[in-house]
MIDOSE-1310 file (N, C-alpha, C; in nm, 2 decimals, decimal comma, always signed):
residues 175
mgrv	+2,45/+3,71/-1,00/+2,51/+3,56/-1,01/+2,58/+3,56/-1,11; +2,67/+3,52/-1,11/+2,77/+3,49/-1,28/+2,71/+3,39/-1,32; +2,74/+3,38/-1,44/+2,73/+3,28/-1,53/+2,79/+3,15/-1,49; +2,94/+3,13/-1,49/+2,99/+3,03/-1,44/+2,92/+2,99/-1,29
tril	+2,91/+3,07/-1,23/+2,85/+3,03/-1,06/+2,74/+2,98/-1,10; +2,63/+3,00/-1,16/+2,51/+2,96/-1,20/+2,52/+2,80/-1,24; +2,61/+2,79/-1,34/+2,63/+2,67/-1,42/+2,71/+2,56/-1,33; +2,79/+2,61/-1,25/+2,86/+2,52/-1,15/+2,73/+2,47/-1,00
latv	+2,65/+2,59/-0,98/+2,54/+2,56/-0,88/+2,47/+2,44/-0,95; +2,40/+2,49/-1,04/+2,31/+2,37/-1,12/+2,38/+2,25/-1,13; +2,50/+2,23/-1,15/+2,57/+2,09/-1,16/+2,59/+2,03/-1,04; +2,59/+2,13/-0,92/+2,64/+2,06/-0,78/+2,50/+2,02/-0,76
vava	+2,39/+2,08/-0,79/+2,22/+2,04/-0,74/+2,20/+1,95/-0,82; +2,21/+1,86/-0,94/+2,20/+1,80/-1,02/+2,25/+1,65/-0,97; +2,41/+1,69/-0,94/+2,47/+1,57/-0,89/+2,41/+1,53/-0,77; +2,38/+1,61/-0,69/+2,34/+1,59/-0,55/+2,19/+1,53/-0,55
glag	+2,13/+1,54/-0,65/+1,97/+1,47/-0,67/+2,01/+1,36/-0,72; +2,08/+1,34/-0,84/+2,10/+1,22/-0,89/+2,19/+1,12/-0,79; +2,25/+1,14/-0,70/+2,30/+1,05/-0,59/+2,18/+0,97/-0,53; +2,09/+1,04/-0,51/+1,97/+0,95/-0,46/+1,93/+0,83/-0,49
ctsp	+1,98/+0,82/-0,65/+1,91/+0,71/-0,66/+2,01/+0,65/-0,79; +2,07/+0,51/-0,78/+2,20/+0,44/-0,84/+2,15/+0,47/-0,96; +2,04/+0,47/-1,07/+2,04/+0,46/-1,16/+1,91/+0,56/-1,22; +1,92/+0,64/-1,31/+1,80/+0,73/-1,35/+1,68/+0,63/-1,39
tsgl	+1,70/+0,54/-1,41/+1,58/+0,42/-1,48/+1,50/+0,39/-1,37; +1,57/+0,39/-1,23/+1,51/+0,31/-1,11/+1,40/+0,43/-1,05; +1,29/+0,38/-1,02/+1,16/+0,48/-0,94/+1,22/+0,45/-0,79; +1,22/+0,34/-0,74/+1,21/+0,26/-0,59/+1,35/+0,17/-0,56
ivng	+1,43/+0,20/-0,50/+1,52/+0,10/-0,45/+1,52/+0,07/-0,31; +1,51/-0,06/-0,27/+1,53/-0,09/-0,15/+1,63/-0,21/-0,10; +1,70/-0,13/+0,00/+1,85/-0,22/+0,02/+1,94/-0,28/-0,12; +1,93/-0,16/-0,17/+2,01/-0,19/-0,30/+1,95/-0,27/-0,43
etvl	+1,82/-0,32/-0,41/+1,72/-0,40/-0,51/+1,63/-0,30/-0,56; +1,65/-0,27/-0,70/+1,52/-0,20/-0,75/+1,40/-0,28/-0,73; +1,30/-0,19/-0,68/+1,16/-0,23/-0,66/+1,05/-0,22/-0,76; +1,10/-0,06/-0,84/+1,03/-0,02/-0,93/+1,10/+0,06/-1,02
tvad	+1,06/+0,05/-1,13/+1,18/+0,16/-1,26/+1,07/+0,26/-1,27; +1,12/+0,37/-1,35/+1,03/+0,48/-1,36/+0,91/+0,44/-1,47; +0,98/+0,33/-1,58/+0,87/+0,28/-1,66/+0,74/+0,22/-1,59; +0,83/+0,11/-1,49/+0,70/+0,07/-1,39/+0,61/+0,18/-1,34
vgai	+0,64/+0,27/-1,29/+0,55/+0,37/-1,22/+0,44/+0,41/-1,32; +0,47/+0,42/-1,44/+0,40/+0,50/-1,54/+0,31/+0,39/-1,60; +0,34/+0,25/-1,60/+0,24/+0,15/-1,63/+0,17/+0,12/-1,54; +0,19/+0,12/-1,39/+0,12/+0,11/-1,31/+0,01/+0,22/-1,29
rqay	+0,06/+0,34/-1,34/-0,06/+0,44/-1,32/-0,15/+0,45/-1,40; -0,11/+0,40/-1,54/-0,23/+0,38/-1,64/-0,30/+0,26/-1,62; -0,24/+0,13/-1,59/-0,32/+0,03/-1,56/-0,41/+0,05/-1,47; -0,39/+0,12/-1,32/-0,47/+0,15/-1,22/-0,58/+0,26/-1,31
tdvv	-0,57/+0,35/-1,35/-0,66/+0,45/-1,41/-0,76/+0,37/-1,51; -0,70/+0,31/-1,57/-0,81/+0,21/-1,68/-0,87/+0,15/-1,60; -0,87/+0,10/-1,48/-0,94/-0,01/-1,39/-1,04/+0,10/-1,32; -0,99/+0,22/-1,27/-1,06/+0,27/-1,14/-1,17/+0,39/-1,20
epmg	-1,15/+0,45/-1,33/-1,17/+0,57/-1,37/-1,31/+0,49/-1,39; -1,36/+0,39/-1,50/-1,49/+0,35/-1,53/-1,58/+0,33/-1,43; -1,51/+0,32/-1,30/-1,58/+0,28/-1,18/-1,61/+0,44/-1,08; -1,56/+0,54/-1,12/-1,60/+0,67/-1,10/-1,50/+0,72/-1,01
yspl	-1,38/+0,63/-0,96/-1,27/+0,68/-0,89/-1,16/+0,75/-0,94; -1,09/+0,83/-0,86/-0,97/+0,92/-0,92/-0,84/+0,82/-0,96; -0,72/+0,84/-1,01/-0,66/+0,80/-1,06/-0,56/+0,81/-0,93; -0,40/+0,72/-0,95/-0,34/+0,74/-0,86/-0,21/+0,84/-0,91
sdde	-0,15/+0,93/-0,82/-0,05/+1,00/-0,88/+0,10/+0,90/-0,88; +0,22/+0,98/-0,93/+0,34/+0,90/-0,92/+0,39/+0,89/-0,79; +0,37/+1,00/-0,69/+0,41/+0,99/-0,58/+0,33/+0,91/-0,48; +0,19/+0,91/-0,53/+0,11/+0,78/-0,43/+0,16/+0,64/-0,46
iitg	+0,22/+0,61/-0,59/+0,27/+0,49/-0,62/+0,34/+0,44/-0,53; +0,46/+0,57/-0,57/+0,61/+0,53/-0,50/+0,59/+0,49/-0,34; +0,51/+0,60/-0,29/+0,48/+0,60/-0,16/+0,42/+0,47/-0,09; +0,30/+0,41/-0,18/+0,25/+0,28/-0,15/+0,36/+0,17/-0,12
yaqg	+0,43/+0,15/-0,23/+0,56/+0,08/-0,23/+0,67/+0,08/-0,13; +0,69/+0,22/-0,10/+0,78/+0,24/+0,00/+0,73/+0,17/+0,12; +0,59/+0,22/+0,17/+0,54/+0,19/+0,28/+0,52/+0,03/+0,29; +0,50/-0,02/+0,17/+0,51/-0,17/+0,16/+0,62/-0,21/+0,20
avas	+0,75/-0,16/+0,16/+0,84/-0,22/+0,19/+0,90/-0,19/+0,34; +0,85/-0,11/+0,39/+0,86/-0,09/+0,52/+0,78/-0,19/+0,61; +0,65/-0,23/+0,57/+0,58/-0,32/+0,60/+0,65/-0,48/+0,61; +0,69/-0,47/+0,52/+0,76/-0,64/+0,49/+0,89/-0,63/+0,57
hlie	+0,98/-0,56/+0,58/+1,09/-0,55/+0,70/+1,04/-0,54/+0,79; +0,94/-0,50/+0,86/+0,88/-0,52/+0,99/+0,85/-0,66/+1,01; +0,75/-0,70/+0,88/+0,69/-0,84/+0,90/+0,82/-0,96/+0,89; +0,90/-0,91/+0,87/+1,05/-1,02/+0,88/+1,13/-0,99/+1,00
lfgl	+1,13/-0,90/+1,02/+1,18/-0,87/+1,19/+1,13/-0,94/+1,27; +0,99/-0,93/+1,29/+0,91/-0,98/+1,38/+0,86/-1,08/+1,35; +0,91/-1,16/+1,25/+0,85/-1,30/+1,22/+0,68/-1,30/+1,21; +0,65/-1,21/+1,17/+0,50/-1,21/+1,14/+0,47/-1,26/+1,04
eldd	+0,34/-1,34/+1,02/+0,26/-1,39/+0,91/+0,15/-1,29/+0,83; +0,16/-1,30/+0,72/+0,06/-1,23/+0,65/-0,01/-1,33/+0,56; -0,14/-1,34/+0,58/-0,20/-1,42/+0,49/-0,26/-1,35/+0,39; -0,23/-1,38/+0,25/-0,28/-1,30/+0,14/-0,43/-1,33/+0,14
sevv	-0,49/-1,43/+0,15/-0,62/-1,44/+0,14/-0,71/-1,39/+0,27; -0,66/-1,36/+0,37/-0,73/-1,29/+0,45/-0,70/-1,15/+0,44; -0,61/-1,08/+0,36/-0,60/-0,97/+0,30/-0,71/-0,91/+0,21; -0,68/-1,01/+0,10/-0,77/-0,98/-0,03/-0,93/-1,00/+0,02
ssln	-0,95/-1,09/+0,13/-1,07/-1,09/+0,15/-1,13/-0,94/+0,23; -1,07/-0,87/+0,26/-1,08/-0,74/+0,32/-1,13/-0,65/+0,22; -1,08/-0,66/+0,10/-1,11/-0,58/-0,02/-1,22/-0,54/-0,04; -1,26/-0,40/-0,04/-1,38/-0,36/-0,12/-1,42/-0,41/-0,30
elgv	-1,50/-0,35/-0,35/-1,52/-0,38/-0,50/-1,41/-0,32/-0,57; -1,38/-0,19/-0,55/-1,24/-0,14/-0,59/-1,11/-0,19/-0,60; -1,10/-0,26/-0,46/-0,96/-0,32/-0,42/-0,95/-0,43/-0,50; -1,08/-0,52/-0,53/-1,07/-0,65/-0,57/-1,03/-0,61/-0,73
avys	-1,10/-0,54/-0,81/-1,07/-0,52/-0,95/-0,92/-0,44/-0,95; -0,89/-0,39/-0,87/-0,73/-0,33/-0,88/-0,64/-0,45/-0,84; -0,67/-0,52/-0,75/-0,59/-0,64/-0,73/-0,58/-0,75/-0,85; -0,71/-0,76/-0,89/-0,71/-0,86/-1,01/-0,64/-0,82/-1,15
nptt	-0,55/-0,71/-1,14/-0,52/-0,68/-1,26/-0,35/-0,68/-1,24; -0,29/-0,76/-1,29/-0,17/-0,83/-1,25/-0,06/-0,67/-1,26; -0,07/-0,58/-1,34/+0,04/-0,48/-1,31/-0,01/-0,38/-1,22; -0,13/-0,41/-1,14/-0,15/-0,29/-1,03/-0,16/-0,39/-0,90
sgyv	-0,16/-0,53/-0,89/-0,19/-0,61/-0,78/-0,06/-0,57/-0,65; +0,06/-0,56/-0,73/+0,16/-0,53/-0,64/+0,16/-0,41/-0,56; +0,09/-0,32/-0,61/+0,04/-0,20/-0,54/-0,05/-0,21/-0,42; -0,16/-0,29/-0,46/-0,24/-0,32/-0,36/-0,20/-0,40/-0,23
tavl	-0,12/-0,49/-0,27/-0,05/-0,57/-0,18/+0,04/-0,50/-0,10; +0,12/-0,40/-0,14/+0,20/-0,32/-0,06/+0,13/-0,24/+0,01; +0,02/-0,16/-0,02/-0,08/-0,09/+0,06/-0,17/-0,17/+0,17; -0,20/-0,29/+0,16/-0,27/-0,35/+0,24/-0,15/-0,44/+0,33
kwst	-0,03/-0,45/+0,31/+0,08/-0,48/+0,40/+0,10/-0,37/+0,50; +0,09/-0,25/+0,47/+0,11/-0,15/+0,53/+0,00/-0,11/+0,61; -0,10/-0,13/+0,57/-0,26/-0,10/+0,67/-0,24/-0,19/+0,77; -0,22/-0,33/+0,72/-0,19/-0,43/+0,84/-0,10/-0,41/+0,95
iqyq	+0,04/-0,36/+0,93/+0,11/-0,31/+0,98/+0,09/-0,22/+1,10; +0,00/-0,11/+1,05/-0,03/+0,01/+1,09/-0,14/-0,06/+1,23; -0,23/-0,14/+1,18/-0,35/-0,17/+1,26/-0,26/-0,24/+1,38; -0,20/-0,32/+1,36/-0,12/-0,43/+1,46/-0,04/-0,28/+1,55
maqa	+0,05/-0,24/+1,49/+0,10/-0,10/+1,58/-0,01/-0,03/+1,66; -0,16/+0,01/+1,64/-0,19/+0,06/+1,71/-0,27/-0,02/+1,81; -0,31/-0,15/+1,77/-0,31/-0,26/+1,88/-0,21/-0,23/+1,97; -0,10/-0,25/+1,97/+0,00/-0,27/+2,08/+0,04/-0,14/+2,14
gldd	-0,06/-0,01/+2,08/-0,04/+0,10/+2,11/+0,09/+0,19/+2,09; +0,13/+0,17/+1,98/+0,24/+0,23/+1,93/+0,18/+0,34/+1,77; +0,28/+0,41/+1,80/+0,23/+0,50/+1,66/+0,38/+0,50/+1,55; +0,34/+0,58/+1,44/+0,47/+0,57/+1,34/+0,61/+0,61/+1,43
salt	+0,61/+0,72/+1,50/+0,72/+0,74/+1,54/+0,79/+0,64/+1,63; +0,73/+0,52/+1,67/+0,82/+0,41/+1,71/+0,91/+0,33/+1,63; +0,87/+0,38/+1,48/+0,93/+0,26/+1,40/+1,08/+0,34/+1,32; +1,10/+0,46/+1,39/+1,24/+0,51/+1,34/+1,36/+0,41/+1,37
vlld	+1,33/+0,35/+1,49/+1,45/+0,27/+1,53/+1,46/+0,13/+1,51; +1,36/+0,12/+1,45/+1,33/-0,03/+1,40/+1,38/-0,06/+1,24; +1,38/+0,10/+1,18/+1,40/+0,09/+1,05/+1,55/+0,12/+0,99; +1,63/+0,10/+1,11/+1,80/+0,16/+1,07/+1,83/+0,04/+0,97
gldv	+1,78/-0,07/+0,96/+1,88/-0,16/+0,86/+1,76/-0,18/+0,72; +1,69/-0,06/+0,72/+1,61/-0,04/+0,58/+1,68/+0,07/+0,49; +1,71/+0,03/+0,37/+1,77/+0,16/+0,32/+1,68/+0,19/+0,17; +1,57/+0,31/+0,19/+1,49/+0,33/+0,08/+1,54/+0,45/+0,01
evnp	+1,57/+0,42/-0,13/+1,61/+0,53/-0,23/+1,50/+0,54/-0,31; +1,47/+0,67/-0,37/+1,36/+0,71/-0,41/+1,43/+0,80/-0,58; +1,38/+0,79/-0,69/+1,44/+0,89/-0,79/+1,40/+1,01/-0,74; +1,51/+1,11/-0,75/+1,45/+1,23/-0,72/+1,34/+1,29/-0,81
rygq	+1,33/+1,27/-0,93/+1,20/+1,31/-0,98/+1,05/+1,29/-0,90; +1,06/+1,19/-0,77/+0,94/+1,17/-0,71/+0,96/+1,23/-0,58; +1,06/+1,27/-0,54/+1,09/+1,34/-0,40/+1,19/+1,25/-0,35; +1,23/+1,27/-0,21/+1,30/+1,18/-0,10/+1,19/+1,13/-0,01
wsnq	+1,28/+1,00/+0,03/+1,16/+0,94/+0,12/+1,24/+0,95/+0,27; +1,16/+0,95/+0,37/+1,19/+1,00/+0,51/+1,16/+0,89/+0,60; +1,26/+0,81/+0,66/+1,22/+0,72/+0,73/+1,15/+0,79/+0,87; +1,18/+0,94/+0,90/+1,10/+0,97/+1,02/+0,95/+0,98/+0,99
tlsl	+0,91/+1,02/+0,86/+0,76/+1,08/+0,83/+0,72/+0,94/+0,76; +0,78/+0,84/+0,73/+0,73/+0,74/+0,65/+0,66/+0,78/+0,52; +0,69/+0,86/+0,45/+0,64/+0,93/+0,33/+0,74/+0,97/+0,24; +0,69/+1,03/+0,12/+0,77/+1,12/+0,05/+0,76/+1,23/+0,12
vnvg	+0,90/+1,33/+0,08/+0,93/+1,48/+0,10/+0,97/+1,54/-0,01; +0,95/+1,66/+0,02/+1,01/+1,70/-0,14/+0,96/+1,69/-0,25; +0,83/+1,63/-0,26/+0,74/+1,60/-0,35/+0,73/+1,70/-0,48; +0,77/+1,70/-0,59/+0,74/+1,79/-0,72/+0,84/+1,89/-0,72
lala	+0,97/+1,84/-0,67/+1,09/+1,91/-0,69/+1,20/+1,84/-0,78; +1,11/+1,84/-0,90/+1,20/+1,78/-1,02/+1,30/+1,85/-1,06; +1,41/+1,78/-1,11/+1,53/+1,85/-1,17/+1,49/+1,92/-1,29; +1,41/+1,91/-1,34/+1,38/+1,99/-1,47/+1,30/+2,12/-1,46
eplt	+1,28/+2,16/-1,32/+1,22/+2,27/-1,25/+1,33/+2,37/-1,27; +1,32/+2,50/-1,29/+1,39/+2,61/-1,31/+1,52/+2,58/-1,16; +1,59/+2,64/-1,18/+1,70/+2,62/-1,03/+1,69/+2,73/-0,93; +1,58/+2,83/-0,99/+1,58/+2,93/-0,87/+1,44/+2,86/-0,78
tvv	+1,37/+2,77/-0,84/+1,29/+2,72/-0,71/+1,36/+2,59/-0,61; +1,47/+2,55/-0,65/+1,53/+2,45/-0,61/+1,62/+2,49/-0,51; +1,68/+2,63/-0,53/+1,79/+2,67/-0,42/+1,72/+2,75/-0,32
């Protein structure tokens, strides 16, 4: 492969990867609105680590943070779509010691809320006899974009895919 071809291919891959997120500082965008910036992800990871490591728990990875918030956005979409109510006091009362410590931290409380919303929706779906595959039809109005450094969001799997394929990796691993 010639030098010019490699440069053109690298440019195409970089532009295609950046098209997934409207700003390189955005971490997660839902329906055109930035939910998390890259800086937010780092701050949440650090705050979570500061809270949980002394308790003997493992820290979160960036993709776990993005996934938690994206699943929380899916849950919020479904809560709004079906007119459900989610009482924060009920949710908080279900937290264990780790959950309470993380929820009490203003930097990490949003992550806990997102995860709990998602867990509540999954529970309600299971009670109704539905699985995650039933959601794909309901998610047509939900646009989730993820900074390419974290992977891509899939409404089919309700998770990140292509995690770890950052643009900084050599082109041979991306192509």
